[in-house]
N, C-alpha and C positions, 0 to 999 in steps of 0.2 A: 504494501498500499503506499508506504515511504517512497519507494522505487519511483513509482507511478505519480505520485505527488512533485518529486522533484523533477520527472521529465517533464510534464505537464509546466510546471515553474519554469522550467530552462526553457521551454519551446516559445512559452508566452513571452520572454524576455527578446528571444534574438528574433518572431516578431515586432515587436515592439521597437526592436533597433531597426530593424530594415523598415520600417514604417517610417520612423524619423532619416534613416538614410536618402529615402526618396522625398523629403523637404527640405530643399537646399533654401539660404539666405537669401533673398531677392541682392542681386547686384546692383551699386551703390551709382546710380544714375550722374552722366558727366554733368557738371557745372561749368560754364563757361563765365569767368569773374573780369569784365570788362574794367581795367582803370581807364577815365577819361578827363579833359579838361572841360569844365560844364560851360567857360567863357572861350570857346574856338571854334566859332561856326566855321561853314555849315556843316564841319565835322561831328562837334558834340556842341549840347547850348542846354538852355534851361528855356521849353516853349512857353508860350503867352499863357497855357493852363497849368502851369508849375510842374510837367513831364519831362523828362530827358529824352533830348530828340538827336539829331544830328544824322550823316550819311551814314559813319562810321558804325552808330549806333544800329542802324536801320539794316547794317549789311551782318552785323554779329547776331543782331535777334532772327532774322530772316535764314541765316546758316544755324542757330539753334533749332528754331523752330524745322527745318528740312533734316536735322541726326539727331532729333527728339529728344536734346539737351533743356538743361536748364540753362537760365540766362539771367543776370544782374549786371547791371550797368554802377560803378561806382566813381562819382565824383575826386578828382586827388587835387590835390595841392602839386603841379606840375613838378615842383624842387624837389618833391618826394617821391617821384613818381619810381625812384630804384629802392627805396626801401618799403614802396608799398610790394613790389613785386616782387622782393627775398623775404619778406615777412610771411608771403600767400593771403594777405589781405584781397589781394589781384591776380590772376594769373595771366593775363597780358595786358597791353597796353594797347589799343586800337583808338588811334585818337589824332588824325594827320600826321604818325609819327615819323620821323625822317630815319629811312633808313642809310643812307647815303653817310658815308664818313663814320658809322658806328657800326657796321659791318661786323665787326669781330664783337661787341659787346655785348650783342643778346642773341637768342636764338630766333630765326626772323622767315615770316611766308615768304610766298616773291612778293616782289613789288607790284603793287597794283594802280600807285597813282602816279603818273610826273608833275612836280612840282618848280617853281618857282619863287624864291624868296626876291621881293620885289618893294620899292619906294612910293608911300603915297603922300602926296600933299594937297595940301588946299586949291581946287583948282583955279582961286583966282593968286597966288601964291606968286606966278611968273617964274617959278622952280620950272624948267623942262627936261634938265641932263642931270647928271650925279655931281656934275663939274657947280653946278648953282650949289648945292649944300655945303660948299666948303665953308669953316667957319660957324656953320649950324649945331642945333643940340639936333638929335636922330633918337626916336624911342623904340625899344624893339622887350619883347617880353622877357625875362629873365629864364634863362635857362633854356632858351626857346635855340631853336633851330638858324631863326634869324641873328640870334648875336652870335654864334658861331661862323654863319657868314659874314658878318661885319669884320669879326678876326682875323677871320681869311683873307680877305682883302686888306691889306693891310693899307697902301698907300690911300684908299678912301678916307679909311676910318681916321689914319693919319691929318686928313685935312679936316677933318669935324671939330668943330668944339667940343663935343661929348656923346656919347651913347647912353642915354639913362632909360637902363632897366627897370621896369615896372612888373606889377605882379599878373597882371591881365591886359587883355588888348582893349577893350572897351574903357578903360583908364585913359590909356593910350590915344585914343581916338579922342578920346576928348578932349586933351592937351593940345591935340592937334587942332581942332576946332579951335580952343581958345587962342592958341598960335605960341603956348609954351615950347613945344618944342615943332619944328619946322617940316618933317618929314616922319612920318611910321613905318620903321622895317616889318615885313609880315609874309606871309604864305602867301599865294596867288587868292587861295579860296577864301579866307578871311580877307584879304584886300577887297576881294567883288563884294563880297557880303556887306562892307561897312560902308562901299560904294551904293551898292542896290538898294541901303538903309540909309541914305542919308541926303537923298534930294540933290545929286550933282555936285556936294559941297567937294568932293574930293573925285583926285584923279591919280591914276597909277603912269609912274616914269617908263619911258618905252623899255630902259635898257636894265635886266636884271641885276639883283646881284650876285646870283650863282643860281642854278639848278640843283634839282636832289629829286629824291622819290620817296613815296610814304611806302610801310609796309606792316604788320602785324609782329609786333614783339613781345616773346615769351625770354622768360629765365635762362640764361644760358645753360644748354643741356637738357632743357625740355623738349626733345626732338618729337614725343610721342603724341602731345596735344599738337606741336606746331602741324605735325603730319596732318593729322585728323583734320584739321581747319583750313590747310592750304590746299587741301586734295577738294572740300568743297568750295573755296573759294574760289577754284579755277573751275567747277563745274558752274560755278553763277556765273562764273564771266561768260561761258562758251555757251549758255544756253538762253543768255540776256537778260538774268536778272541781274546782275549787277546795273546796265544800264536802263533797265525800266526803273529802281530807284534810286538812281543819280539824277533821273529825269526831275522826281519828285523835287529834288534841293536845287533843281539851277534858280529859282526865284530866292535863294537864300545865298546864292554865288557859287554854286558848285559847276565848275568847269568842264562837261563831259566828254570833251576832245583828251580830259586828261588821264583818262584811265586805261594806262598802257596795257593790263589786262585784256580789254575789246578788243585790242587794235589787231 
């Protein structure tokens, strides 16, 4: 009787363990946490209704929907972007992020936008060339590619009175309107947005300071996440999704012709 009871108990335990083995823990869902500058239109900004918007965020949101991933947009202090990425608060930087000159600092997607760093002046300033800014103050966002471009153009920078580094471009264009600075050095998309939203007060000088490309930046070595994002980004360019999204942001300064993956 005891042997029979023990056999029944043992069989029950085996069946229970087998049953447990069939119920695997659900796989954790991938989440893309995008770090972006909330004052960098048309790529990332706060919309009139208070939501986060912008071309890059729209691309990231669509990509996550296609892959079945969760999506989160996290506004960051651009000066602290590296700390945010290394701490894991974000797992990518996707916001008009310049690849050119930073190739070895991050793990990158393929570049998807051709960009220029340009100078914006008041339309009635009489300034029409870089040489006209000799002895003048020029503004650029701190820790931006515009600062890097000015540093790289040593002769032009030396001709200026000063380069004023401010935390965001909204402040910079207000300073330009008030005449505190003579020009703002900015990405073409940012410059186009400001011109589109300021009633013709500003113009872009014909000669850019530099040309560059944008890509999605990941923590160096995070090739698994980069590869998954990059593969879907290429599909979005090939099937026309990227261009369709771009066309929705033309009114806020996006230049569709700059999308190098769509060419």
